[in-house]
C-alpha positions in Angstrom: -12.9 -1.3 -16.2 -11.4 -0.2 -19.5 -10.2 3.1 -18.1 -8.8 1.7 -14.8 -5.1 2.2 -15.5 -2.3 0.5 -13.6 0.8 2.5 -12.7 4.3 1.5 -11.7 6.3 4.0 -9.6 9.7 3.6 -8.1 11.4 5.8 -5.5 12.4 5.9 -1.9 10.1 5.7 1.2 9.9 9.3 2.3 7.7 9.0 5.5 7.4 6.6 8.3 5.1 3.7 7.5 2.5 3.2 10.3 -0.1 0.5 10.3 -3.6 1.8 11.0 -6.1 -0.6 12.4 -9.8 -0.3 11.5 -12.3 -2.7 10.0 -9.4 -3.5 7.6 -5.7 -2.7 8.4 -4.1 -0.1 6.1 -1.1 2.1 5.6 -0.6 5.5 4.0 2.9 6.8 3.3 4.8 9.0 0.9 7.4 8.0 -1.7 9.8 10.3 -3.4 11.5 9.9 -6.8 14.1 12.3 -8.2 14.7 11.8 -11.9 18.1 12.6 -13.2 19.9 12.9 -16.5 23.5 13.1 -17.7 24.4 16.6 -18.9 26.8 16.0 -21.8 28.0 19.7 -21.7 29.2 19.5 -18.1 29.8 15.7 -18.0 27.8 15.5 -14.7 24.6 14.0 -13.5 21.8 16.6 -12.8 18.7 16.1 -10.8 15.3 17.2 -11.9 12.5 18.2 -9.5 11.5 15.5 -6.9 8.1 13.9 -7.4 6.2 12.9 -4.3 3.3 10.5 -4.3 1.1 9.1 -1.6 0.7 5.3 -1.5 -2.0 3.4 0.3 -2.2 -0.3 0.9 -4.7 -2.6 2.6 -5.0 -5.9 4.4 -2.0 -8.3 4.3 -0.1 -6.0 2.0 -0.4 -3.2 4.6 0.7 -5.4 7.4 3.7 -6.7 5.5 4.7 -3.2 4.3 4.5 -1.9 7.9 6.9 -4.7 9.0 9.2 -4.4 6.0 9.8 -0.8 4.9 11.8 2.0 6.5 12.3 5.6 5.5 14.9 5.7 2.7 14.3 2.2 1.4 14.2 2.0 -2.4 10.9 0.5 -3.5 8.7 -0.3 -6.5 5.0 0.2 -6.3 2.3 -1.1 -8.7 -1.3 0.1 -8.3 -4.1 2.3 -9.5 -4.5 6.0 -9.1 -7.5 7.1 -7.0 -8.9 10.4 -5.8 -10.0 10.4 -2.2 -12.6 13.1 -1.2 -13.6 14.1 2.3 -14.9 17.1 4.2 -13.0 18.6 7.1 -14.5 19.3 10.5 -14.9 22.9 9.3 -17.0 21.8 6.4 -14.3 22.4 3.8 -14.2 19.9 0.9 -10.8 18.3 0.3 -9.3 15.8 -2.1 -6.1 13.9 -2.5 -4.7 11.6 -5.2 -3.2 8.4 -4.0 -1.6 5.3 -5.6 -3.7 2.4 -4.2 -1.1 -0.3 -4.2 -1.6 -3.9 -5.3 2.1 -4.7 -5.1 5.0 -3.2 -3.2 8.6 -4.5 -3.1 12.1 -3.4 -2.5 14.0 -2.2 -5.6 16.7 -4.9 -5.8 18.9 -2.7 -8.0 20.1 -1.2 -4.7 20.5 -4.3 -2.4 19.2 -7.7 -1.5 16.1 -8.8 0.4 15.2 -12.2 1.9 11.5 -13.1 1.9 10.2 -14.2 5.3 6.8 -15.8 4.9 4.3 -15.0 7.6 1.2 -16.8 8.7 -1.3 -14.1 9.6 -4.4 -15.5 11.3 -7.6 -13.5 10.8 -9.3 -12.3 14.0 -11.6 -15.0 15.6 -14.7 -13.1 14.6 -13.7 -13.3 11.0 -12.8 -17.0 11.2 -16.3 -17.7 12.7 -18.1 -15.6 10.1 -16.2 -17.4 7.3 -17.0 -20.8 8.8 -20.7 -19.9 8.9 -20.6 -18.6 5.3 -18.8 -21.7 4.1 -21.3 -24.0 5.9 -24.2 -22.0 4.3 -22.6 -22.4 0.8 -22.3 -26.2 1.4 -25.9 -26.4 2.5 -25.0 -27.3 6.2 -26.9 -25.6 9.0 -24.6 -23.0 10.7 -24.4 -22.9 14.4 -25.5 -19.6 16.0 -22.5 -17.6 17.4 -22.2 -17.7 21.2 -23.6 -14.7 22.9 
């Protein structure tokens, strides 16, 4: 989409990152960034107002984020801004703006990180469905799943 802007945000993890399981694993957490500037008159650094942003990640990224990030970690997030809308149990409409992440990593200005690759196997049902789909694409008859 021509108006689908990508945003880069850096700050510190402000809330605990918890993996949520559903049809697709996901995480939602908050990141805080406090811009600062050097005040020439007082020769000191001054903080501006802290900016808080909600970050959401899906699938493997969500699992890796949950295993890698802790409150206070400096991070960089790249993603797209999205507005999520829902209705409360009381029938009240709500909405929230989130940064839907496509990339999240530690900000190496503040420390070092060692990448540890993981081999995440999809659930058996997904592997079976994928196998049947591949067989259908290749023109082979797929076996019916066991009942």
